[in-house]
N, C-alpha and C positions, 0 to 999 in steps of 0.2 A: 751115405750121410758120413759115414766113417771117414770119410776124406777131408771132411771138414773138422778140423779142430776145434776142442770145446775152447780155446784159448782163442781164438780166432775171433769166435762169437762175442767172447766175453771183451775184447779188443773194441769190437765194433760198437756193443752198448757201452760202454768206455767212450768212445768218440762222440756218439750221440749224447749219453749225459754231458760230456763235457760243452757239445755247441749247444744244448738245453741251456744247462746253468750259464753260459757265456751271453746266452740270448737273454735270460732273466737278468743280469747281471747288468747288462747294458741298457736293458729297458731301465731299471732303478737309475741305473748311473745319467742315462737321458732323462729321465723324471726329476732328479735331482738338479741337471741343468735348468731343466725347465720352469723349476720352481725359484730356483736363485734368480733367473731373468725375470719372473714376473716380480718377483720381492723387490728385486733393484728397480722395476719400474714403479711398482707400488709405492718405493719409498722415496721415488724422484718426485712421483703426484704428491704426496705427502709434504714433500721438503717444497715443493712450487706454492701449493695452498698455503703454508705455511709463512712462507714468504710474503704473499700477497696479504695475508691476515696481519702480519708486521706492519706492511707499509699503510694499510688501510686504519688500523688502530694508531700507530704512529700517528697519522694525521689526525684522527678525533682526537688524540691526547694533546696534539699542538694544539687544536681549535681550545680545546678545554683550557688549557693554559692560559692561552689568549683572551679567552672570555674573564678567566678569575683576575687577570690583570687588568682588563676594560672595567671590571665591576668594581675592583678594589680602587682605581684612579676614579670613578665616580662616583663609590661611597665616600671617600676623603674630601672630593670637591663638595658633594653636597653636605656632609657635615660641617665643612667650614662655611658654607651657606646659611645652615640651619645657625650655625654659632654667631655669626655676623647679625642674623635676621633675630634674634632672641636679644643679642646685646643693643642693637638699635630698638627694638621693643621696648625693653629696659629703660632704655636713654628716654624714650618717649613718653615712658607712663611716669618716670621721674619727673619729667618737664611739665608735664599734665597737673601732675598732684601738687607741684610747687607753684604752679600757675593758679590752682583753685585755691590754694591755700591764702596765697597772696590778693587774691580777688575776693577770698570772704573777708579777710580780714579788713579790707579797704572797706567794704561793703558792711560788715557788722558794727564797723566805729561810727558810720555816718549815719546809717537809717533805723538800726535795731535799737529798742530801748534796752537799757541798762538790765531792768527786770523783767523777767517775761510777762509775770502777773502784776497787775498793778494793784498798788498798796492799799487802795479802799475799792471795793467791789462796785462794778459799774450801774448796777441796777440802783444805786443809793443816788448817784450823782445825774441819773437819768429821771428818776420819778420827780425830783425837787422837794422830797419830803426829807427833811432833816432828822438827825437822830439826836 
């Protein structure tokens, strides 16, 4: 064993250690590459999902805006119709009030007595007994 120099053993052990360290370093580097690849894949999936959500949500948002526009148009139209109906109702009511007033004036002048209560009590004139 004397022929084998200690330095040769140390060199072999250093070579073995270098190979082991290089293998471990390569494993970490390969793992980093795999992690980066997986991260890129996940990010691409997230981007696709977000783009799908944007498309879907923008369509829903546009539908809501369109619905709001239709509601505003309907509300405006119905408000105008209700205002016209109220105005027409007020006109009809005014016409009926005027007609009833005119009718009451023509009836009261012809048929109703000027006094509601008679000047002499009715029971005196009916009984025939004079006062």
